[in-house]
C-alpha positions in Angstrom: -149.4 11.0 27.2 -152.9 9.6 27.4 -154.3 12.7 25.6 -151.8 12.3 22.7 -152.9 8.7 22.3 -156.4 9.6 22.2 -155.9 12.3 19.6 -154.1 9.9 17.2 -156.2 6.8 18.2 -159.6 8.6 18.1 -159.3 10.0 14.5 -161.5 8.1 12.1 -160.4 7.0 8.7 -162.6 8.4 6.0 -164.3 5.8 4.0 -166.5 5.9 0.9 -170.1 5.0 1.3 -171.0 1.5 0.0 -173.4 3.1 -2.7 -170.5 5.2 -4.1 -168.3 2.0 -4.3 -171.0 0.2 -6.1 -171.6 3.1 -8.6 -167.9 3.2 -9.5 -167.9 -0.5 -10.1 -170.9 -0.2 -12.4 -169.1 2.5 -14.3 -166.1 0.3 -14.8 -168.2 -2.7 -15.8 -170.1 -0.8 -18.5 -169.7 -2.0 -22.1 -168.4 0.2 -24.8 -171.0 0.5 -27.6 -170.4 1.4 -31.2 -172.9 3.0 -33.5 -172.2 3.7 -37.2 -174.7 6.2 -38.6 -177.1 5.4 -35.7 -176.8 1.6 -36.4 -175.6 -0.2 -33.4 -173.0 -2.8 -34.2 -171.7 -5.7 -32.0 -168.0 -5.4 -31.3 -165.6 -7.8 -29.6 -163.4 -5.2 -27.9 -159.8 -5.9 -27.0 -158.7 -5.9 -23.3 -156.1 -3.2 -23.6 -155.3 0.3 -22.2 -156.4 2.0 -25.5 -160.0 0.6 -25.1 -160.0 1.6 -21.5 -159.0 5.1 -22.5 -161.9 5.2 -25.1 -164.2 4.2 -22.2 -162.9 7.1 -20.2 -163.6 9.5 -23.1 -167.1 8.2 -23.5 -167.8 8.1 -19.6 -169.8 11.3 -19.3 -171.3 11.6 -22.8 -171.0 9.8 -26.1 -167.9 10.4 -28.1 -168.9 11.3 -31.7 -166.3 10.9 -34.5 -166.8 12.1 -38.1 -165.2 9.5 -40.2 -163.9 9.7 -43.9 -163.4 7.2 -46.5 -159.8 6.5 -47.2 -158.0 4.2 -49.7 -161.2 2.3 -50.8 -160.8 0.0 -47.8 -161.3 2.0 -44.5 -163.0 4.9 -42.7 -160.8 7.0 -40.4 -161.6 9.7 -37.9 -159.8 11.8 -35.3 -160.9 11.2 -31.7 -159.8 14.7 -30.6 -157.0 13.6 -28.3 -154.1 11.3 -28.1 -154.6 8.1 -26.1 -152.3 5.2 -25.0 -151.3 3.1 -27.9 -149.2 -0.1 -28.4 -148.7 -0.3 -32.1 -147.5 -3.4 -33.8 -147.3 -4.4 -37.5 -150.5 -6.1 -38.5 -152.6 -7.1 -41.5 -156.3 -5.9 -41.0 -159.4 -7.6 -42.2 -163.0 -6.3 -42.8 -164.5 -5.4 -39.4 -161.3 -4.7 -37.7 -161.2 -1.5 -35.5 -157.8 -0.1 -34.8 -156.1 3.0 -33.3 -153.8 4.8 -35.8 -151.1 7.3 -34.6 -152.7 7.4 -31.1 -155.5 9.8 -32.1 -157.4 8.2 -35.1 -159.9 5.3 -35.1 -159.9 3.3 -38.2 -162.7 0.9 -39.2 -161.9 -1.4 -42.1 -164.3 -2.8 -44.8 -161.2 -4.0 -46.7 -157.7 -5.0 -45.7 -154.4 -3.2 -45.1 -151.0 -3.9 -43.5 -149.6 -1.2 -41.2 -148.6 -0.6 -37.5 -151.8 -0.2 -35.4 -153.1 -0.8 -32.0 -156.0 -3.3 -32.2 -159.2 -2.1 -30.5 -161.8 -4.5 -31.6 -163.6 -6.5 -34.3 -167.3 -6.0 -35.6 -169.1 -9.3 -35.0 -172.6 -9.0 -36.5 -171.9 -7.8 -40.1 -170.4 -9.9 -43.0 -168.0 -8.4 -45.5 -170.7 -7.3 -48.0 -172.7 -5.6 -45.2 -169.5 -3.8 -43.9 -168.8 -2.6 -47.4 -172.4 -1.3 -47.8 -172.3 0.4 -44.4 -168.8 1.9 -44.8 -167.8 1.9 -48.5 -170.3 4.4 -50.0 -170.0 7.6 -47.9 -168.3 9.3 -44.9 -170.0 8.1 -41.8 -170.5 9.3 -38.2 -169.4 7.0 -35.4 -170.6 7.2 -31.8 -169.0 5.5 -28.8 -170.9 5.3 -25.6 -171.1 3.3 -22.4 -174.1 1.1 -21.5 
């Protein structure tokens, strides 16, 4: 009976080294960064599952999205996969970033009313600057972590 107790009692629980735990925390704490045509813009990101899913997509390498002008008030682009969404009827304003249909990011330089999942809001550009950046041609968006 002593031998059995030793076998069960002597096994060691496998633990992660402290460095690995710290690295994982740093990955979780990284901020999602948005660039539009190589111009970094400040975004106040929502705290929701959709933003976390975008962080996961950008974890190993930047996520690049080719956007297209649509309707004279927005740029829309496919992210290449469907992510968690929680759509609700909303009216957007210039600078709003939303998820449409679970697999498209939309950045507004105008306004629209539809069912979207809110992702964030651009902070450092006024309405005229947003229209200049987004309203003249299709853009390339890059999401990365830093």
